[in-house]
C-alpha positions in Angstrom: -186.6 -12.3 210.0 -188.7 -15.3 211.2 -189.7 -18.4 209.4 -191.5 -21.6 210.4 -190.3 -24.6 208.5 -191.8 -28.0 208.1 -189.7 -31.1 208.4 -190.4 -33.7 205.7 -190.9 -37.5 206.2 -187.1 -37.8 205.3 -186.1 -35.3 208.0 -185.4 -32.5 205.5 -186.3 -28.8 205.6 -186.4 -26.4 202.7 -185.0 -22.9 203.4 -187.3 -20.3 202.0 -185.9 -18.2 199.1 -185.7 -15.0 201.2 -183.4 -16.8 203.7 -181.3 -18.3 200.9 -180.9 -14.9 199.3 -180.2 -13.2 202.6 -177.3 -15.5 203.4 -176.1 -16.0 199.8 -176.8 -19.7 199.9 -177.0 -21.8 196.7 -177.6 -25.5 196.1 -174.7 -27.6 197.4 -173.7 -25.0 200.1 -173.2 -26.2 203.6 -174.7 -24.9 206.9 -173.8 -25.7 210.4 -176.4 -26.2 213.1 -175.3 -25.4 216.7 -177.3 -26.0 219.9 -176.7 -23.5 222.7 -178.8 -23.6 225.8 -181.6 -25.3 223.9 -181.7 -22.9 221.0 -180.6 -23.9 217.5 -178.4 -21.6 215.5 -177.9 -22.0 211.8 -174.6 -20.6 210.3 -173.7 -20.7 206.7 -170.5 -22.4 206.0 -169.5 -20.4 203.0 -166.0 -19.2 203.8 -163.6 -19.5 200.9 -160.2 -20.0 202.5 -158.6 -17.9 199.6 -160.4 -14.9 201.1 -158.5 -15.4 204.4 -155.1 -15.0 202.8 -153.2 -12.2 204.4 -155.8 -11.5 207.1 -153.2 -11.8 209.9 -150.6 -9.7 208.0 -147.1 -10.9 207.2 -145.3 -13.0 209.8 -142.4 -11.1 211.4 -139.8 -13.6 210.0 -141.5 -14.0 206.6 -143.6 -16.9 205.4 -143.5 -20.1 207.6 -143.0 -23.6 206.3 -145.5 -26.3 207.1 -142.9 -27.8 209.5 -142.6 -24.6 211.3 -146.4 -24.2 211.6 -146.6 -27.8 212.9 -143.9 -27.1 215.5 -145.6 -24.0 216.6 -149.0 -25.7 217.0 -147.4 -28.6 218.9 -145.6 -26.1 221.2 -148.8 -24.1 221.8 -150.7 -27.3 222.6 -148.0 -28.4 225.0 -148.1 -25.0 226.7 -151.9 -25.4 227.3 -151.3 -28.8 228.9 -149.1 -27.1 231.4 -151.5 -24.3 232.2 -153.2 -24.5 235.6 -156.9 -25.2 235.5 -156.9 -26.8 232.1 -157.5 -30.5 231.4 -156.1 -32.5 228.5 -158.6 -34.1 226.2 -158.3 -37.9 226.5 -158.0 -39.1 222.9 -157.8 -42.8 223.8 -161.0 -44.7 223.2 
């Protein structure tokens, strides 16, 4: 599917009906534009997080608390800091 779109004076484009229908997009939906090697990719941002529930199965020790999740993320981030060949992102501005 190929479409040529015109950019308005306000920098806006209108997605043709066939594209909106193909991707299931409606007014108010969001899309993400990503540039890779000079090409622009548009991806619908229409994931409902409720649809992701259970996608990874049940944790081996039952549901985790938010504190346990935070601790696991912090531990994994610390592990990456220690891995050879990786660089920490400098968050100081």
